Structures are given as C-alpha cells and as structure tokens.
C-alpha positions in Angstrom: 41.3 25.3 7.8 38.3 25.7 9.3 35.9 22.3 10.6 33.1 24.6 9.4 31.7 27.9 7.9 31.2 29.4 11.4 34.4 28.9 12.3 35.5 30.6 9.1 33.4 33.5 9.8 34.7 34.4 13.2 38.0 34.5 11.4 37.3 36.5 8.6 35.6 39.0 11.2 38.8 38.8 12.9 40.9 40.1 10.2 38.6 42.8 9.2 39.4 44.0 12.1 42.9 43.5 12.7 43.6 45.9 9.9 43.2 49.7 9.5 40.8 50.7 6.2 39.8 54.2 5.3 38.2 55.2 1.7 37.2 58.7 0.8 36.0 60.3 -2.2 38.7 62.8 -3.5 38.0 65.2 -6.6 39.5 63.7 -9.9 41.7 66.7 -10.4 43.5 66.5 -6.7 44.2 63.1 -7.1 48.1 62.5 -5.8 50.0 60.8 -8.7 47.2 61.5 -11.5 46.4 64.0 -13.8 44.7 65.0 -16.3 46.1 65.5 -20.0 46.4 69.0 -21.1 45.2 68.4 -24.7 42.9 65.2 -24.1 41.7 65.3 -20.5 42.6 62.0 -20.3 43.4 60.7 -16.7 46.6 59.0 -16.4 49.3 58.3 -13.7 52.6 59.9 -13.6 54.6 56.7 -13.8 52.7 56.2 -17.6 52.0 52.3 -15.9 48.4 50.5 -13.8 45.9 52.4 -15.8 44.3 55.5 -17.9 40.4 56.3 -18.1 39.9 57.1 -21.7 37.3 58.4 -24.3 35.6 56.2 -26.8 33.4 56.3 -29.3 31.1 53.5 -30.6 29.6 53.4 -33.8 27.1 50.4 -35.8 27.2 48.9 -32.8 24.2 46.6 -33.6 22.4 47.5 -30.4 19.3 49.3 -29.4 21.3 52.5 -29.8 23.9 52.7 -32.5 26.2 55.1 -31.6 27.6 56.7 -28.3 30.3 58.1 -26.5 31.3 56.9 -23.1 34.9 56.9 -20.8 36.8 53.4 -20.8 39.2 52.3 -18.8 42.3 51.4 -20.6 44.8 48.8 -19.0 46.7 47.2 -21.6 48.9 45.0 -19.2 47.6 41.3 -18.1 47.4 40.4 -14.5 47.2 37.6 -12.9 44.6 36.1 -11.4 45.4 32.7 -9.6 44.0 30.3 -6.7 46.5 27.7 -5.3 44.7 24.2 -4.5 46.1 21.7 -1.5 45.1 18.6 -0.8 44.2 17.9 3.2 43.0 14.4 3.8 42.1 13.7 0.5 40.2 16.9 0.2 41.2 19.7 -2.3 41.3 23.2 -0.5 41.7 26.6 -1.9 44.0 29.2 -0.4 41.9 32.3 -0.4 42.6 36.0 1.0 40.5 38.3 3.4 41.5 41.3 0.8 40.5 44.8 1.1 39.1 46.6 -2.0 38.3 50.4 -2.3 35.3 49.4 -4.3 34.0 47.1 -2.3 30.8 48.3 -0.7 32.2 45.9 2.4 35.6 47.0 1.9 36.9 43.5 2.8 36.0 40.3 0.2 37.7 36.7 -0.6 39.9 37.0 -3.2 41.9 34.5 -5.3 45.7 33.9 -3.6 47.1 36.1 -6.0 45.3 39.0 -7.3 47.6 41.5 -9.2 48.3 43.8 -11.8 51.4 43.3 -14.1 52.2 47.1 -12.6 51.7 45.7 -9.2 53.3 42.4 -9.4 56.5 44.4 -10.9 56.4 46.3 -8.3 55.8 49.9 -10.5 54.2 51.1 -6.8 57.5 50.7 -4.6 55.5 48.5 -2.3 55.9 45.2 -0.9 56.0 41.7 -2.6 53.1 40.1 -4.1 52.4 36.9 -1.4 52.5 33.2 -3.4 53.5 34.9 -6.9 56.2 32.3 -7.5 53.4 29.9 -7.7 52.0 31.3 -10.8 55.0 32.3 -13.1 57.9 30.3 -14.4 59.3 28.6 -13.9 57.0 27.4 -11.2 56.1 24.4 -9.3 52.7 22.6 -8.9 50.4 21.1 -11.5 48.6 23.4 -13.5 44.5 22.6 -13.5 43.3 25.5 -15.4 45.2 28.2 -17.4 43.3 31.0 -19.8 42.9 34.4 -20.4 39.7 35.7 -19.7 38.4 38.9 -20.4 36.2 41.3 -17.6 33.4 44.0 -17.6 33.9 45.0 -21.2 31.4 48.0 -20.9 34.1 49.5 -18.9 37.3 47.9 -20.0 38.7 48.1 -23.8 40.3 45.0 -24.5 41.0 44.0 -21.0 42.3 40.6 -20.2 43.6 38.6 -17.0 45.4 35.4 -16.8 43.3 32.9 -14.8 45.3 30.4 -13.1 44.4 27.0 -10.9 47.8 25.2 -9.7 47.8 22.2 -7.5 50.9 21.8 -5.1 52.1 19.2 -2.8 54.5 21.3 -0.9 53.7 22.9 2.2 52.9 26.4 2.2 53.2 29.1 4.8 49.7 30.6 5.2 49.9 34.3 6.1 47.6 36.1 8.4 44.8 37.7 5.8 45.2 33.9 3.8 42.7 30.7 4.9 42.4 27.5 3.2 39.2 26.5 2.3 37.5 23.4 0.9 35.1 23.3 -1.9 32.1 22.6 -0.1 32.9 25.5 2.1 33.3 28.1 -0.6 30.1 26.5 -2.1 28.3 27.9 1.3 29.8 30.8 1.4 29.0 31.8 -2.6 25.4 32.2 -0.9 26.2 35.0 1.0 26.1 38.5 -0.6 28.8 40.2 -0.8 31.8 37.7 0.5 33.4 36.0 -2.7 34.7 38.6 -4.7 34.2 38.6 -8.6 37.9 37.9 -8.7 37.4 34.9 -7.5 34.6 33.9 -9.0 35.7 33.9 -12.7 38.9 31.8 -11.4 36.5 28.9 -9.7 34.4 28.8 -13.6 37.5 27.0 -14.4 36.8 24.5 -11.1 33.2 23.9 -12.1 34.4 20.8 -14.2 36.3 19.7 -11.3 33.0 18.8 -8.9 30.0 17.3 -9.2 26.7 19.5 -9.0 26.1 19.0 -5.3 22.7 20.5 -5.6 21.8 17.4 -7.1 23.6 14.9 -4.9 21.4 11.7 -4.3 18.8 13.1 -6.8 17.6 10.1 -8.9 18.0 10.1 -12.5 14.4 9.0 -13.4 13.1 12.2 -11.0 11.4 15.1 -12.8 12.6 17.6 -10.4 14.9 20.7 -10.7 17.4 18.7 -9.4 17.8 16.1 -11.4 17.5 17.8 -14.4 20.7 20.0 -13.2 22.6 16.9 -12.9 21.9 15.8 -16.6 23.3 19.0 -17.6 26.1 18.6 -16.2 26.7 15.6 -18.2 28.6 14.8 -20.7 26.0 12.8 -22.7 23.4 15.3 -21.7 20.8 15.0 -24.4 21.5 18.7 -25.4 19.8 20.5 -28.0 22.4 21.7 -30.3 25.9 20.0 -30.4 29.0 21.6 -29.5 29.6 21.9 -33.6 26.6 23.8 -34.0 26.8 25.9 -31.3 30.4 26.9 -32.7 28.9 27.7 -35.9 26.3 29.8 -34.0 28.7 32.1 -32.2 30.9 32.3 -35.5 28.2 33.9 -37.5 27.1 36.0 -34.7 30.9 36.9 -34.7 30.4 37.5 -38.7 27.1 39.7 -38.2 28.8 41.9 -35.8 29.5 45.7 -37.4 30.4 47.9 -33.8 33.4 50.2 -34.8 35.5 51.7 -31.9 37.9 54.3 -31.6 40.2 56.0 -28.8 38.8 59.4 -28.5 39.9 62.8 -26.0 37.9 62.0 -22.8 37.8 66.1 -22.3 35.6 65.7 -25.9 33.1 63.1 -25.0 29.4 64.2 -26.2 26.8 63.9 -23.4 29.4 63.4 -20.9 31.0 66.5 -18.6 33.7 67.5 -15.9 32.2 68.8 -12.9 32.1 69.2 -9.0 35.2 67.2 -9.4 34.2 63.7 -11.2 33.0 63.0 -14.8 29.0 62.3 -15.2 26.6 61.7 -17.8 24.5 64.7 -18.7 21.3 63.3 -17.7 23.0 61.4 -14.6 22.7 57.7 -16.4 24.9 54.8 -16.7 28.1 55.9 -14.2 30.1 58.5 -13.2 34.2 58.5 -12.5 35.1 59.5 -9.4 38.4 59.9 -7.6 39.1 58.1 -3.8 41.8 58.3 -1.8 42.9 55.1 0.2 44.7 53.8 2.9 45.0 50.2 4.3 47.5 49.1 6.8 48.1 45.3 5.2 48.3 46.2 1.3 51.5 46.0 -0.8 51.0 50.1 -0.6 49.4 51.3 2.3 48.1 54.2 1.1 47.4 55.7 -2.5 44.8 57.4 -4.8 42.8 56.3 -8.0 39.7 57.3 -10.1 37.2 54.9 -10.3 34.0 53.9 -12.0 30.8 54.0 -9.9 27.3 52.5 -11.6 24.2 54.8 -11.0 22.0 51.8 -10.0 22.5 47.9 -9.6 22.4 45.6 -12.4 20.8 42.4 -12.8 22.9 39.4 -14.6 20.6 36.4 -14.9 20.2 33.0 -16.8 16.7 31.5 -17.9 16.6 27.9 -17.8 14.3 25.3 -19.3 14.3 21.6 -19.4 14.4 20.4 -22.5 13.4 16.4 -22.5 14.4 16.6 -18.7 17.9 18.3 -19.1 18.2 22.0 -17.9 19.4 24.1 -20.5 20.5 27.6 -20.1 19.5 30.5 -22.5 22.6 32.0 -23.3 23.3 35.1 -25.0 25.9 36.1 -28.0 26.2 39.6 -26.8 28.0 42.8 -28.3 30.6 44.1 -26.0 31.6 47.8 -26.0 35.5 46.9 -25.0 35.3 43.1 -25.7 38.9 41.9 -27.6 36.7 39.9 -30.2 33.6 42.4 -30.3 31.2 39.1 -29.3 31.2 36.9 -26.3 28.6 35.0 -24.7 26.8 36.0 -21.7 23.9 35.5 -19.8 20.5 35.8 -20.7 19.7 39.1 -19.5 22.8 41.5 -18.2 22.0 45.4 -17.6 21.2 47.8 -15.3 17.3 48.0 -15.5 17.4 51.4 -14.1 18.8 52.6 -17.7 15.5 51.7 -19.6 12.8 52.8 -17.2 13.0 55.9 -19.2 13.5 57.3 -22.7 15.1 60.6 -22.9 11.9 62.8 -22.6 11.4 61.0 -19.8 8.6 58.3 -20.6 8.2 55.0 -20.7 10.8 53.2 -23.0 9.7 49.7 -23.9 11.5 49.7 -27.6 14.5 49.6 -26.3 14.9 47.3 -23.6 16.7 43.9 -23.5 15.0 41.1 -25.1 13.9 38.6 -22.0 14.5 41.8 -19.2 10.8 41.6 -18.5 10.6 37.8 -17.8 13.5 38.0 -15.1 12.0 41.1 -13.6 8.7 39.5 -13.5 9.5 36.1 -12.4 7.1 34.2 -9.6 8.7 33.0 -6.4 8.7 29.3 -7.6 10.6 30.2 -10.5 13.6 31.8 -9.1 16.1 28.4 -8.3 19.0 31.0 -7.4 19.3 35.0 -6.5 22.1 36.8 -4.5 23.7 39.9 -4.7 27.7 40.2 -5.5 30.1 42.4 -6.1 31.8 43.2 -9.4 35.5 44.1 -9.2 36.2 46.1 -6.3 40.2 47.4 -7.9 38.1 49.8 -10.7 34.8 49.6 -9.7 33.1 51.8 -7.3 30.3 50.1 -5.0 29.2 48.2 -8.2 26.7 45.4 -7.4 24.7 42.9 -9.6 21.6 40.5 -8.3 22.3 37.4 -10.1 19.6 35.0 -11.0 18.7 31.5 -12.5 15.2 32.0 -13.0 13.6 28.4 -14.6 10.9 29.3 -17.3 7.5 27.3 -17.8 6.9 24.1 -19.9 5.3 26.3 -22.6 8.3 29.0 -23.2 9.0 28.9 -26.5 12.4 26.5 -27.6 12.9 28.7 -30.3 15.5 31.2 -29.9 16.1 34.7 -31.4 19.2 35.0 -33.5 21.3 36.6 -30.9 20.2 33.6 -28.3 20.9 29.7 -27.7 20.3 27.0 -25.5 23.0 25.1 -24.1 23.5 22.8 -21.2 25.7 23.3 -18.1 28.4 20.9 -19.4 28.7 22.8 -23.0 29.2 25.8 -21.1 31.4 24.5 -18.7 33.6 23.3 -22.2 33.8 27.0 -23.7 35.1 28.2 -20.4 38.9 27.0 -21.1 38.9 29.2 -23.9 39.4 33.2 -23.4 37.4 35.2 -25.4 34.1 33.0 -25.2 32.3 33.4 -22.1 32.0 36.9 -20.4 32.7 37.6 -17.0 29.3 38.0 -15.9 28.4 34.5 -17.2 31.6 33.2 -16.0 30.5 34.0 -12.3 27.2 33.1 -12.7 28.3 29.9 -13.5 30.4 29.6 -10.5 27.6 31.1 -8.5 25.4 27.8 -10.4 28.2 25.5 -10.3 28.2 25.7 -6.7 25.6 25.2 -5.1 25.0 24.0 -1.9 23.4 20.8 -1.3 19.6 22.2 -1.3 18.4 24.8 -3.7 18.5 28.0 -2.3 14.7 28.6 -1.3 13.1 30.7 -3.8 13.0 34.8 -3.3 10.5 36.9 -5.6 12.7 39.9 -7.7 11.7 43.3 -5.9 
C-alpha cells in the first residue's frame, strides 16, 4: 500500500526499470509460430489456439458506408479480467499489476490482478502459471461483487468477449513484485494520467463505479446550479431522468430490430482494398489500420519471448460523451451503435467514437462532410469552458499496437436540442451504471469512459481545448 500516489510513481518507475523489455517489428511471414494458410492467407498460430486474423465481409451495414471488407481478429475463447479487492483499515483496495504489453506506447501500464486469455491461463504456451488465477475460477473463495461477460473493441474483434470480475477477499494475500494495492481514491487520481491505467483495468472498474460515490461532487450543495451538483443528481437512484429504464430498453431493442448488418468470414488474402506488402497487411489508401508483426521479449511475463500479429490504427481516436443538464440533472447522449464485430451487432456507445482522420477527406481527396459521424464537429470545436474531462488513454495493448484514443466529456449549452435522433438517447450516469452489469449492452469504449467519469477526483479536471 502507498501513502499517496507520489510513492506509487516511485514504485512504478522501479518496477519498470527492474525488468527488461524489447518489442521489434517483424514481417508477418517471419513470425515465429505463425503462418499464413496456403489457401486463405489467414494468419494462424501453429497450436491452433490463441487467435487468428481472417477477412470479414460486411453488407447492409446501416452506416454511411453500406458494405466493405476488412481484416478481423477471431478469438472465440473467453479470457478472464479480474480485480481482487481487500479492505485495509476499512478502506477497500484493488490489487493491480504493473504489466508489460507489446502494444502499449509506453510498454508498462496498470493491469487487473488477472488479465489472461483462456489459452494463456491453460498454459498452451508452456509458460509459468498466471498469478492469483485461483481467486477467479471455481471453486473460489471470497465474495463476487461483479461478474459479467463483456465485449471488446468490435471494430477489430469478431464476437470477442471477456469475463470481467471483481472479487472481494478477507484472506492474507502475498503481494508479488509487480503487484500493488491501491485505494479507489488513488486509482481515481491515477486515471487522470495519460496511458497509465490500461483498458482492461478500466473495463473491469466500470463494474465498481456503483460501489463509490461521485467524488467530483462530494460537498456539492443539492441546490447548487453547478456541474458538480448536476453530476451528483445524475448518480442518484431518483435522479429525475428524462426516460425511465423500460423506455430506454425499448429504444435499444428497437435499434436492434432495425439493424440489417450482415457479415461473414472470408479469406484474408482475397480482401478488396487490402493487400500484403512490405511485411504487413494494409489498406490500399493507407487508411484505417494495418496488420503488422512484432517480436517480443519480456523478462517477467509467463513466457519471456514470443511473436504475434497486431492491429495498428493509422491515427488517434476520439471517444466522447456529450453532456447536458436537464432540469438540473446531468444526462449523457448515448448512441445505439452498429458495431462490426459485436455479438449482438448493436451496443450502447459514446456519442462520438471514431478516428476523425478517416473522415477528413473522401476517396478523391476532397472534403467528406456527408460521411462524418453525427456530433463529431460538436466535439472537435468545443470551447475550453465546455470540456469537463480530457485524457488520452491506450486501448488493449495485447492485440493493438500504439492504439490510443482521446476520451472526453463535453458539456453542451442550454439551447442544445434535447430531441435526439433515432439512434441516440439521453441517459443519466445511474442508468448507464445499471446497464454495465449486463453483457452486450455497453461497449468497451462506453465502459472505459464511464469509469473515467465515475472516478473523477475531488475537483473536475481543468477544462482544456480540443486540439
């Protein structure tokens, strides 16, 4: 345990320095243990496990582009993302790990107690066992506080879900070198640091948001006409929401009923607009992302060396909720988003979720205003006084290479239209928290942003202009 986050940062620097890491790009056809199938060109591991990279054909998408083909990660097994919680002097603490992932821009970030695919914890790689796994597989001791199958980035995974778990224990837990106990308040402070708390920790912590009070509003007077007070009311069970839960579920079900998206796996080698060149798989116009290979060395991982393919986005993403006070209660504008690889094809998402660079030009190189996602310009042109939260965070570093997104909360003016388009709905923070417990409702980007907002420190971060 640490007395403050300054002490944590000293420990974190020591742990980073104590281990040796190396990540180097390797041509896909030279990846150890991986090969491209002769007939399909699909990237597969020699064990037949872990994951594969295949082609996906999408039609009738219901989005600005109706049909396309792309590479997709196929990983049918469920992993475990678990956080162990224990009270010290009456204060709950989470056991987190300083873990290296090859895709992290800074290599080491704070991960959950357990972050492992089934292939990893079944030790298909022949490496060391996963520490603390016994707390998250039956029969287990302790009290399960949260347990749900949750989706991951559906733009790049096909029907991928992981088991998100929070387990409370009263037993003595030996703390291994790269692990530490952190209180919720300390985690709240660390979440304000770019690229420190990894995506897997953020998605699990979305299940813990309901366990803590809105720190940004502690001490706010219930009659104050302030952002903090509006946020507090948004957390309350009787928060005077614009829509009740039954109405929101009906809206969500209608969106699913309207969805016409069709998809099927196709050979990676035959994808339109994609080709293998210079040791990678890339889009013909160098858009969206590339598939590249890496060779990895890490002295403190279950396996100290391996190779793998990764997806590398071409640009930084923007993930944002628009927020509006409705009768003094903060509401977030939620999107029923068609997700390419999501199990149910539709999930609740932030107001804006995209790589803006993909929408700056059309195929001829000119402006492309028609294809721009709704509300993207509202976010990108927001004034400094409107931005209530702004941080750059990494996406999943085990499969994505230097994938980073800017997470924002943008408060709109009183005269911003309350009437939302068919694919959008205003919700309170409490309503979103309620949907987290169910799988296939909130996507991973929404859960990550909900965690960032739910763990706001005692003072809302100083607003900053969007670059």
